[in-house]
Backbone as a chain_set.jsonl record, in Angstrom:
{"seq": "MTTSSTSPAIPPTSPRRSRSSATPTDVPSSHTSRSDVLLVPASVDELPDVAEVYLEARAAAEALGAFPPGVHSPHEVREWVRSWDLSTREVWIALLDDQLVGFVNLTTTWLDGLYVAPSAQGAGIGSALLDLVKGLRPGGFGLWVFECNTPAREFYARHGLVEVARTDGRDNEERSPDIHLAWPGS", "coords": {"N": [[17.027, 5.107, -1.0], [18.581, 2.148, -1.515], [18.902, 0.186, -4.363], [17.026, -2.768, -4.641], [16.596, -5.631, -5.957], [15.997, -8.072, -5.069], [14.273, -7.979, -2.985], [12.681, -9.072, 0.001], [10.048, -8.459, 0.099], [8.853, -8.929, -2.23], [7.089, -11.255, -3.668], [7.974, -14.058, -5.682], [6.021, -14.683, -7.551], [4.504, -12.468, -7.971], [3.053, -9.935, -10.061], [4.273, -7.526, -9.985], [6.465, -5.39, -8.136], [5.071, -4.173, -5.405], [4.157, -0.826, -4.672], [3.86, 1.075, -1.898], [1.032, 2.837, -0.693], [-1.104, 4.335, -2.494], [-2.599, 6.422, -1.939], [-3.53, 9.662, -2.53], [-3.93, 11.662, -0.668], [-4.265, 12.12, 2.838], [-5.721, 13.521, 4.833], [-7.522, 14.091, 7.679], [-11.055, 14.31, 7.484], [-14.112, 16.126, 8.14], [-16.416, 14.624, 7.904], [-16.013, 11.915, 8.351], [-14.677, 9.845, 10.815], [-11.785, 8.204, 12.189], [-12.668, 6.365, 14.012], [-14.913, 5.33, 12.927], [-14.146, 3.39, 11.214], [-13.674, -0.003, 10.522], [-11.233, -2.357, 11.057], [-10.147, -5.348, 9.826], [-8.91, -8.742, 9.436], [-8.464, -9.876, 6.102], [-10.466, -12.13, 4.177], [-10.268, -14.916, 1.911], [-12.452, -14.699, 0.228], [-12.796, -11.978, 0.097], [-10.773, -10.983, -1.434], [-11.241, -10.37, -4.238], [-12.565, -7.858, -3.999], [-10.557, -6.422, -2.76], [-8.735, -6.312, -4.855], [-10.127, -4.603, -6.58], [-10.136, -2.181, -5.131], [-7.393, -1.707, -5.134], [-6.937, -1.358, -7.922], [-8.574, 0.917, -8.45], [-7.461, 2.867, -6.71], [-4.841, 2.99, -7.598], [-5.226, 3.858, -10.257], [-6.286, 6.412, -9.77], [-4.085, 7.617, -8.529], [-2.226, 7.482, -10.613], [-3.446, 9.246, -12.41], [-2.971, 11.628, -11.132], [-0.303, 11.867, -11.398], [1.212, 10.652, -9.481], [1.921, 8.054, -9.599], [3.634, 5.88, -11.795], [2.646, 4.805, -15.121], [0.768, 1.775, -15.102], [1.909, -1.597, -15.679], [0.564, -3.892, -16.035], [-2.425, -5.534, -17.021], [-5.845, -4.877, -15.966], [-7.105, -7.377, -15.626], [-4.9, -9.11, -15.196], [-3.964, -8.048, -12.782], [-6.16, -8.545, -11.092], [-6.146, -11.366, -11.096], [-3.641, -11.806, -9.942], [-3.975, -10.701, -7.333], [-6.027, -12.37, -6.403], [-4.585, -14.682, -6.186], [-3.1, -14.48, -3.906], [-1.66, -15.924, -1.074], [-3.019, -16.304, 1.878], [-1.972, -17.499, 4.068], [0.662, -16.965, 4.146], [1.017, -14.282, 3.944], [-0.18, -11.248, 5.352], [-3.267, -9.718, 5.029], [-5.089, -6.97, 5.669], [-8.206, -5.389, 5.935], [-10.005, -2.319, 5.514], [-13.096, -1.333, 6.58], [-15.867, 0.644, 5.931], [-18.965, 1.6, 6.744], [-19.748, -0.995, 6.032], [-18.489, -1.284, 3.59], [-15.67, -2.15, 1.67], [-12.931, -0.183, 1.868], [-10.246, 0.195, 1.91], [-6.923, -1.23, 2.249], [-4.189, -3.133, 3.654], [-1.257, -4.902, 2.829], [0.905, -7.201, 3.97], [4.087, -8.675, 4.869], [6.295, -10.508, 7.039], [8.289, -8.597, 7.438], [7.867, -6.497, 5.703], [5.842, -3.879, 4.393], [3.885, -4.357, 1.913], [1.909, -3.08, 0.502], [-0.313, -0.321, 0.757], [-3.38, 0.825, 0.353], [-6.052, 3.019, -0.411], [-9.41, 3.474, -1.269], [-10.327, 5.848, -3.759], [-12.71, 7.305, -3.213], [-12.788, 7.295, -0.475], [-10.596, 8.535, 0.478], [-8.69, 10.851, 2.43], [-9.95, 10.693, 4.839], [-8.713, 9.704, 7.06], [-8.306, 6.997, 6.935], [-6.064, 5.793, 5.751], [-4.153, 6.494, 7.68], [-5.166, 5.071, 9.875], [-4.85, 2.448, 8.944], [-2.044, 2.367, 8.674], [-1.275, 2.787, 11.335], [-2.254, 0.41, 12.383], [-0.52, -1.438, 11.133], [1.9, -0.66, 12.318], [1.355, -1.445, 14.934], [1.117, -4.196, 14.572], [3.642, -4.85, 13.725], [5.783, -4.198, 15.714], [8.536, -4.197, 15.859], [9.413, -2.957, 13.634], [9.429, -2.217, 10.057], [9.793, -2.331, 6.474], [9.244, -0.532, 3.372], [8.455, 0.202, -0.075], [8.26, 3.071, -2.122], [7.201, 4.976, -4.881], [9.309, 7.466, -6.254], [8.019, 9.604, -7.491], [5.673, 9.75, -6.107], [4.857, 11.92, -4.277], [2.776, 12.73, -2.415], [2.399, 10.318, -0.915], [4.967, 9.938, 0.112], [5.184, 12.186, 1.772], [3.103, 11.617, 3.545], [4.062, 9.239, 4.791], [6.393, 10.267, 5.973], [5.275, 12.065, 7.823], [4.306, 10.207, 9.548], [6.487, 9.108, 10.75], [8.207, 7.42, 9.294], [11.33, 6.71, 7.741], [13.713, 7.608, 5.222], [15.628, 5.161, 3.607], [17.067, 4.37, 1.342], [17.592, 5.103, -2.179], [16.583, 4.308, -5.54], [17.211, 3.988, -9.073], [15.148, 2.88, -10.366], [15.552, 0.722, -12.025], [15.148, -1.873, -11.165], [12.452, -2.304, -10.791], [9.27, -3.103, -12.213], [8.017, -0.987, -13.494], [10.045, 0.673, -14.092], [10.654, 3.025, -12.776], [12.009, 5.557, -10.733], [12.488, 4.805, -7.281], [11.914, 4.702, -3.704], [13.203, 3.396, -0.745], [11.69, 3.081, 2.253], [11.542, 3.071, 5.847], [10.108, 2.029, 8.917], [11.359, 2.275, 12.031], [10.464, 0.994, 14.304], [8.812, 0.616, 17.532]], "CA": [[16.91, 3.689, -1.086], [19.427, 1.417, -2.436], [18.07, -0.681, -5.173], [16.98, -4.13, -4.132], [15.745, -6.437, -6.826], [15.679, -9.318, -4.387], [13.57, -7.606, -1.764], [11.789, -10.111, 0.496], [8.666, -8.007, -0.009], [8.386, -9.202, -3.575], [6.971, -12.667, -3.934], [8.382, -14.306, -7.055], [4.886, -14.824, -8.45], [3.734, -11.231, -8.101], [3.308, -9.286, -11.337], [4.995, -6.28, -9.793], [6.84, -5.071, -6.765], [4.082, -3.17, -5.021], [4.582, 0.418, -4.066], [2.864, 1.396, -0.892], [0.241, 4.051, -0.601], [-1.609, 5.043, -3.661], [-3.482, 7.467, -1.439], [-2.992, 10.976, -2.791], [-4.008, 12.529, 0.506], [-4.811, 11.452, 4.014], [-6.024, 14.552, 5.814], [-8.839, 13.775, 8.229], [-12.152, 15.201, 7.112], [-15.106, 16.252, 9.202], [-17.551, 13.711, 7.74], [-15.686, 10.558, 8.755], [-13.573, 9.756, 11.762], [-11.154, 6.894, 12.187], [-13.428, 5.449, 14.856], [-15.959, 4.736, 12.095], [-13.527, 2.398, 10.345], [-13.437, -1.317, 11.1], [-10.071, -3.006, 10.454], [-10.239, -6.788, 10.066], [-8.156, -9.54, 8.465], [-9.22, -10.219, 4.891], [-10.668, -13.535, 3.84], [-10.083, -15.196, 0.486], [-13.636, -14.195, -0.477], [-12.716, -10.518, -0.035], [-9.67, -10.593, -2.313], [-11.686, -9.644, -5.436], [-12.82, -6.458, -3.64], [-9.233, -5.837, -2.531], [-8.189, -6.012, -6.186], [-10.81, -3.425, -7.13], [-9.607, -1.001, -4.436], [-6.044, -1.523, -5.671], [-7.038, -0.794, -9.275], [-9.134, 2.277, -8.373], [-6.503, 3.765, -6.058], [-3.692, 3.164, -8.483], [-5.657, 4.703, -11.385], [-6.393, 7.792, -9.276], [-2.723, 8.114, -8.313], [-1.64, 7.691, -11.944], [-4.046, 10.458, -12.982], [-2.355, 12.773, -10.455], [1.136, 11.823, -11.612], [1.856, 10.095, -8.294], [2.297, 6.683, -9.93], [3.883, 5.7, -13.226], [1.637, 3.934, -15.728], [0.856, 0.358, -14.771], [2.404, -2.467, -16.745], [-0.279, -5.081, -16.066], [-3.84, -5.283, -17.296], [-6.707, -5.116, -14.8], [-7.312, -8.823, -15.476], [-3.699, -9.664, -14.563], [-3.941, -7.598, -11.386], [-7.19, -9.299, -10.359], [-5.659, -12.736, -10.927], [-2.527, -11.747, -8.993], [-4.506, -10.515, -5.979], [-6.76, -13.589, -6.024], [-3.617, -15.752, -5.936], [-2.384, -14.268, -2.649], [-1.781, -16.979, -0.074], [-3.219, -15.615, 3.153], [-1.221, -18.167, 5.133], [2.044, -16.468, 4.11], [0.998, -12.821, 3.993], [-1.348, -10.706, 6.039], [-4.02, -8.668, 4.353], [-6.108, -6.383, 6.533], [-9.073, -4.494, 5.174], [-10.715, -1.248, 6.211], [-14.506, -1.301, 6.214], [-16.604, 1.843, 6.321], [-20.36, 1.317, 6.387], [-19.731, -2.324, 5.409], [-17.826, -1.235, 2.28], [-14.221, -2.242, 1.716], [-12.438, 1.106, 1.378], [-8.792, 0.238, 1.947], [-6.278, -2.452, 2.72], [-2.743, -3.268, 3.719], [-0.749, -6.214, 2.462], [2.208, -7.222, 4.601], [4.803, -9.888, 5.23], [6.854, -10.348, 8.383], [9.177, -7.433, 7.538], [7.578, -5.504, 4.657], [4.509, -3.403, 4.036], [3.886, -4.476, 0.454], [0.954, -2.167, -0.102], [-1.337, 0.352, 1.539], [-4.217, 1.481, -0.65], [-7.361, 3.497, 0.033], [-10.275, 3.822, -2.4], [-10.39, 7.304, -3.954], [-13.893, 7.894, -2.573], [-12.612, 7.293, 0.978], [-9.341, 9.195, 0.829], [-8.826, 12.082, 3.197], [-10.791, 10.449, 6.01], [-7.928, 9.081, 8.117], [-8.255, 5.544, 6.779], [-4.66, 5.444, 5.554], [-3.497, 6.596, 8.991], [-5.628, 3.948, 10.695], [-4.191, 1.243, 8.44], [-0.623, 2.424, 9.013], [-1.185, 2.555, 12.782], [-2.443, -1.025, 12.562], [0.724, -2.108, 10.751], [2.883, -0.38, 13.373], [1.017, -2.296, 16.067], [1.38, -5.587, 14.211], [5.082, -4.995, 13.491], [6.425, -3.236, 16.613], [9.975, -4.198, 15.631], [9.696, -2.181, 12.437], [9.159, -2.781, 8.74], [10.2, -1.507, 5.343], [8.329, -0.441, 2.238], [8.916, 0.935, -1.254], [7.336, 4.078, -2.641], [7.754, 5.64, -6.059], [9.805, 8.821, -6.019], [7.023, 10.562, -7.976], [4.502, 9.733, -5.226], [5.11, 12.898, -3.217], [1.803, 12.658, -1.314], [2.678, 9.159, -0.061], [6.223, 10.196, 0.816], [4.87, 13.127, 2.853], [2.278, 10.862, 4.492], [4.926, 8.359, 5.579], [7.283, 11.109, 6.791], [4.469, 12.542, 8.961], [4.071, 9.076, 10.442], [7.736, 8.653, 11.347], [9.043, 6.555, 8.478], [12.537, 7.392, 7.296], [14.29, 7.14, 3.966], [16.782, 4.287, 3.755], [17.846, 4.375, 0.105], [16.891, 5.435, -3.426], [17.037, 3.591, -6.73], [16.856, 4.613, -10.347], [13.985, 2.174, -10.871], [15.875, -0.362, -12.957], [14.737, -3.166, -10.623], [11.001, -2.465, -10.691], [8.671, -3.297, -13.537], [7.645, 0.289, -14.096], [11.296, 1.378, -14.407], [10.475, 4.362, -12.222], [12.775, 5.706, -9.499], [11.732, 4.512, -6.073], [12.563, 4.993, -2.428], [12.993, 2.431, 0.329], [11.409, 3.722, 3.535], [11.441, 2.126, 6.957], [9.681, 2.436, 10.247], [12.318, 1.545, 12.86], [9.81, 0.281, 15.395], [8.449, 1.414, 18.704]], "C": [[17.95, 3.116, -1.996], [18.544, 0.442, -3.156], [18.134, -2.107, -4.66], [16.035, -4.946, -4.98], [15.355, -7.741, -6.164], [14.972, -9.066, -3.069], [12.649, -8.724, -1.308], [10.324, -9.712, 0.403], [8.061, -8.393, -1.338], [8.284, -10.699, -3.783], [7.311, -12.936, -5.392], [7.222, -14.415, -8.029], [4.1, -13.54, -8.637], [4.037, -10.566, -9.43], [4.066, -7.986, -11.183], [5.482, -6.217, -8.357], [5.914, -3.945, -6.375], [4.751, -1.949, -4.437], [3.487, 0.837, -3.12], [2.262, 2.762, -1.096], [-0.027, 4.738, -1.911], [-2.552, 6.144, -3.225], [-2.881, 8.832, -1.71], [-3.022, 11.885, -1.575], [-4.599, 11.743, 1.66], [-5.014, 12.471, 5.132], [-7.41, 14.263, 6.371], [-9.889, 14.802, 7.824], [-13.194, 15.198, 8.217], [-16.212, 15.213, 9.088], [-17.266, 12.279, 8.173], [-14.548, 10.598, 9.754], [-13.014, 8.348, 11.731], [-11.93, 5.905, 13.038], [-14.563, 4.782, 14.09], [-15.447, 3.574, 11.257], [-13.288, 1.109, 11.12], [-12.284, -1.956, 10.344], [-10.097, -4.479, 10.832], [-9.357, -7.529, 9.065], [-9.048, -9.896, 7.275], [-9.375, -11.728, 4.785], [-10.437, -13.696, 2.337], [-11.249, -14.634, -0.323], [-13.597, -12.69, -0.696], [-11.617, -10.063, -0.99], [-10.129, -9.952, -3.624], [-11.982, -8.167, -5.156], [-11.516, -5.724, -3.348], [-8.621, -5.436, -3.87], [-8.836, -4.768, -6.778], [-10.332, -2.141, -6.453], [-8.21, -0.691, -4.958], [-6.114, -0.827, -7.029], [-7.55, 0.645, -9.253], [-8.122, 3.265, -7.792], [-5.301, 4.022, -6.951], [-4.058, 4.054, -9.667], [-5.752, 6.167, -10.959], [-5.009, 8.4, -9.074], [-2.019, 8.364, -9.646], [-2.152, 8.985, -12.557], [-3.443, 11.723, -12.376], [-0.847, 12.851, -10.685], [1.905, 11.259, -10.436], [2.253, 8.635, -8.473], [2.631, 6.652, -11.41], [2.787, 4.807, -13.813], [1.864, 2.47, -15.347], [1.318, -0.462, -15.962], [1.587, -3.751, -16.867], [-1.729, -4.688, -16.301], [-4.651, -5.467, -16.014], [-6.956, -6.61, -14.56], [-6.112, -9.473, -14.78], [-3.623, -9.282, -13.089], [-4.959, -8.384, -10.567], [-6.737, -10.735, -10.096], [-4.532, -12.79, -9.901], [-3.052, -11.62, -7.564], [-5.249, -11.769, -5.528], [-5.811, -14.736, -5.688], [-2.884, -15.596, -4.606], [-2.689, -15.39, -1.669], [-1.847, -16.316, 1.303], [-2.58, -16.348, 4.33], [0.223, -17.672, 5.18], [2.133, -14.951, 4.094], [-0.269, -12.398, 4.715], [-1.972, -9.631, 5.173], [-5.119, -8.238, 5.314], [-6.912, -5.406, 5.698], [-9.707, -3.462, 6.096], [-12.135, -1.225, 5.677], [-15.134, -0.034, 6.768], [-18.025, 1.638, 5.828], [-20.462, 0.025, 5.578], [-19.136, -2.35, 4.002], [-16.326, -1.339, 2.485], [-13.653, -0.978, 1.077], [-10.918, 1.218, 1.42], [-8.239, -1.081, 2.432], [-4.783, -2.247, 2.868], [-2.409, -4.722, 3.437], [0.663, -6.281, 3.039], [2.754, -8.623, 4.82], [5.393, -9.649, 6.621], [7.688, -9.083, 8.524], [8.856, -6.311, 6.563], [6.104, -5.146, 4.601], [4.505, -3.363, 2.512], [2.901, -3.541, -0.211], [-0.006, -1.602, 0.917], [-2.126, 1.174, 0.53], [-5.561, 1.847, -0.042], [-8.151, 3.895, -1.209], [-10.354, 5.34, -2.537], [-11.566, 7.962, -3.239], [-13.756, 7.998, -1.058], [-11.326, 7.991, 1.415], [-9.611, 10.503, 1.558], [-9.645, 11.926, 4.458], [-10.032, 9.784, 7.152], [-7.802, 7.577, 8.008], [-6.824, 5.072, 6.56], [-3.891, 5.48, 6.868], [-3.896, 5.433, 9.891], [-4.954, 2.652, 10.255], [-2.71, 1.232, 8.809], [-0.41, 2.217, 10.511], [-1.356, 1.071, 13.104], [-1.144, -1.766, 12.259], [1.802, -1.879, 11.81], [2.622, -1.25, 14.604], [1.309, -3.764, 15.81], [2.866, -5.874, 14.053], [5.852, -4.016, 14.384], [7.942, -3.181, 16.463], [10.386, -3.438, 14.389], [9.387, -2.938, 11.157], [9.665, -1.814, 7.679], [9.106, -1.461, 4.3], [9.017, 0.313, 1.109], [7.837, 1.92, -1.661], [7.989, 4.695, -3.872], [8.194, 7.049, -5.699], [8.771, 9.87, -6.428], [5.794, 10.652, -7.07], [4.748, 10.627, -4.006], [4.066, 12.843, -2.105], [2.061, 11.482, -0.37], [3.956, 9.375, 0.738], [5.989, 11.146, 1.992], [4.047, 12.45, 3.949], [3.166, 10.009, 5.395], [5.881, 9.154, 6.462], [6.535, 11.635, 8.021], [4.272, 11.448, 10.002], [5.362, 8.427, 10.93], [8.573, 7.687, 10.542], [10.21, 7.366, 7.927], [13.052, 6.767, 6.0], [15.54, 6.322, 4.261], [17.678, 4.386, 2.526], [16.958, 4.758, -1.065], [17.435, 4.566, -4.552], [16.635, 4.373, -7.97], [15.676, 3.907, -11.001], [14.295, 0.998, -11.77], [15.403, -1.729, -12.47], [13.239, -3.287, -10.371], [10.418, -2.513, -12.098], [8.334, -2.006, -14.249], [8.863, 1.089, -14.547], [11.233, 2.832, -13.956], [11.266, 4.473, -10.922], [11.898, 5.497, -8.263], [12.588, 4.737, -4.843], [12.189, 3.904, -1.428], [12.83, 3.228, 1.619], [11.346, 2.653, 4.618], [10.844, 2.809, 8.172], [10.53, 1.612, 11.206], [11.705, 0.781, 14.024], [9.567, 1.177, 16.59], [9.439, 1.231, 19.826]], "O": [[18.15, 3.576, -3.12], [17.56, -0.06, -2.612], [19.204, -2.587, -4.286], [14.825, -4.954, -4.754], [14.47, -8.444, -6.651], [15.073, -9.87, -2.141], [11.908, -9.28, -2.12], [9.445, -10.549, 0.61], [6.864, -8.2, -1.549], [9.293, -11.352, -4.049], [6.975, -12.128, -6.259], [7.423, -14.252, -9.232], [3.124, -13.52, -9.387], [5.177, -10.624, -9.892], [4.467, -7.396, -12.186], [4.966, -6.908, -7.479], [5.971, -2.866, -6.964], [5.791, -2.043, -3.785], [2.322, 0.939, -3.504], [2.892, 3.694, -1.596], [0.726, 5.601, -2.363], [-3.236, 6.74, -4.057], [-1.818, 9.144, -1.174], [-2.204, 12.799, -1.473], [-5.357, 10.796, 1.45], [-4.525, 12.287, 6.246], [-8.376, 14.197, 5.611], [-9.636, 16.006, 7.825], [-13.155, 14.362, 9.12], [-16.89, 14.937, 10.078], [-18.203, 11.499, 8.347], [-13.564, 11.31, 9.555], [-13.685, 7.411, 11.299], [-11.847, 4.701, 12.796], [-15.117, 3.782, 14.547], [-16.238, 2.85, 10.653], [-12.765, 1.129, 12.235], [-12.343, -2.087, 9.121], [-10.071, -4.824, 12.013], [-9.082, -7.02, 7.979], [-10.235, -10.18, 7.435], [-8.528, -12.494, 5.242], [-10.416, -12.715, 1.593], [-11.054, -14.146, -1.436], [-14.286, -12.174, -1.576], [-11.537, -8.88, -1.319], [-9.449, -9.043, -4.099], [-11.681, -7.313, -5.989], [-11.387, -4.538, -3.654], [-8.058, -4.35, -4.002], [-8.156, -3.962, -7.413], [-10.141, -1.124, -7.12], [-7.883, 0.471, -5.199], [-5.431, 0.172, -7.257], [-7.019, 1.501, -9.959], [-7.947, 4.365, -8.317], [-4.81, 5.147, -7.04], [-3.271, 4.923, -10.043], [-5.346, 7.059, -11.704], [-4.785, 9.564, -9.408], [-1.296, 9.35, -9.79], [-1.384, 9.739, -13.155], [-3.405, 12.769, -13.024], [-0.191, 13.786, -10.226], [3.13, 11.373, -10.391], [2.861, 8.046, -7.579], [1.977, 7.329, -12.203], [2.079, 4.127, -13.07], [2.999, 1.997, -15.28], [1.137, -0.063, -17.112], [1.885, -4.601, -17.706], [-2.192, -3.645, -15.838], [-4.201, -6.135, -15.083], [-7.01, -7.053, -13.413], [-6.287, -10.293, -13.878], [-3.258, -10.103, -12.248], [-4.649, -8.84, -9.466], [-6.925, -11.256, -8.997], [-4.473, -13.71, -9.085], [-2.618, -12.356, -6.678], [-5.108, -12.186, -4.378], [-6.194, -15.666, -4.979], [-2.126, -16.483, -4.213], [-3.848, -15.754, -1.467], [-0.84, -15.83, 1.817], [-2.638, -15.871, 5.463], [0.933, -17.933, 6.152], [3.224, -14.396, 4.221], [-1.286, -13.092, 4.692], [-1.287, -8.75, 4.654], [-5.964, -9.037, 5.717], [-6.368, -4.687, 4.861], [-9.913, -3.699, 7.286], [-12.354, -1.113, 4.47], [-14.949, 0.309, 7.936], [-18.259, 1.517, 4.625], [-21.169, -0.039, 4.573], [-19.271, -3.351, 3.298], [-15.771, -0.691, 3.372], [-13.865, -0.728, -0.11], [-10.363, 2.236, 1.007], [-8.961, -1.933, 2.951], [-4.194, -1.329, 2.296], [-3.168, -5.635, 3.759], [1.528, -5.502, 2.641], [2.016, -9.601, 4.938], [5.024, -8.688, 7.297], [7.791, -8.542, 9.625], [9.512, -5.27, 6.592], [5.233, -6.004, 4.746], [5.055, -2.446, 1.902], [3.053, -3.237, -1.394], [-0.46, -2.301, 1.824], [-1.597, 2.109, -0.072], [-6.134, 1.087, 0.738], [-7.627, 4.571, -2.095], [-10.44, 6.045, -1.531], [-11.427, 9.067, -2.713], [-14.527, 8.715, -0.42], [-11.012, 8.025, 2.604], [-10.622, 11.168, 1.331], [-10.003, 12.92, 5.089], [-10.65, 9.342, 8.12], [-7.245, 6.94, 8.901], [-6.415, 4.058, 7.125], [-3.073, 4.6, 7.138], [-3.054, 4.873, 10.592], [-4.535, 1.851, 11.091], [-2.18, 0.197, 9.213], [0.537, 1.541, 10.911], [-0.685, 0.541, 13.989], [-0.718, -2.622, 13.034], [2.536, -2.804, 12.158], [3.56, -1.733, 15.238], [1.702, -4.493, 16.72], [3.303, -7.011, 14.227], [6.504, -3.103, 13.877], [8.569, -2.215, 16.897], [11.577, -3.288, 14.116], [9.119, -4.139, 11.174], [9.928, -0.642, 7.951], [8.161, -2.248, 4.335], [10.032, 0.977, 1.316], [6.645, 1.632, -1.556], [9.201, 4.911, -3.893], [7.526, 7.74, -4.93], [8.659, 10.912, -5.782], [4.961, 11.541, -7.249], [4.834, 10.157, -2.872], [4.441, 12.905, -0.934], [1.953, 11.635, 0.847], [4.015, 9.028, 1.918], [6.528, 10.938, 3.079], [4.27, 12.685, 5.136], [3.037, 10.05, 6.618], [6.15, 8.749, 7.593], [7.081, 11.654, 9.124], [4.092, 11.728, 11.187], [5.335, 7.318, 11.465], [9.567, 7.172, 11.054], [10.084, 8.566, 7.68], [12.857, 5.583, 5.727], [16.395, 6.725, 5.05], [18.9, 4.476, 2.647], [15.731, 4.743, -0.962], [18.591, 4.141, -4.526], [15.824, 5.297, -7.91], [15.248, 4.3, -12.086], [13.373, 0.331, -12.238], [15.268, -2.653, -13.272], [12.796, -4.279, -9.793], [11.02, -2.015, -13.049], [8.364, -1.944, -15.478], [8.735, 2.061, -15.291], [11.691, 3.741, -14.65], [11.2, 3.57, -10.087], [10.751, 5.938, -8.201], [13.801, 4.933, -4.922], [11.021, 3.541, -1.284], [13.732, 3.963, 2.022], [11.125, 1.477, 4.332], [11.049, 3.998, 8.413], [10.443, 0.385, 11.205], [12.394, -0.013, 14.665], [10.035, 2.313, 16.661], [9.284, 1.832, 20.889]]}, "num_chains": 1, "name": "protein.A"}
């Protein structure tokens, strides 16, 4: 990835440039199938739950060394997510047994985030969300992932995304090397 501090995926009001996929693993398990997951557009009322999934997934990834330490407090993250304008970005949620267990946040050309709750990881939810994004963006899309997030990088590679460029991290808030990936489209 070449470094891009002006990436269109980064709204100027966001507290960070999101890195997609805080899911440490996405290997289907026997207890849950993707057909059990309901994917629907998020409403403003669901954004607080989206923020909680983000915080939980990111904390789990940090504990595994797949994410650098966050630079924003949980309160700042909650306020940032609640401020998302759903008329300018799409947020889709994954529901399993009526519980919000994952989400994607996307613009017209970028997947700004794909997160799955730690308790639901390994059940194919990340794959279902990524398949949804591919269907919504058949012309392709880009995303950023931290270099240290090997599980996410492997996940995206398995799903056909390719590396475009790398940066040393100087343009992200965490100052952690990152990689620009892209799905070229169907």
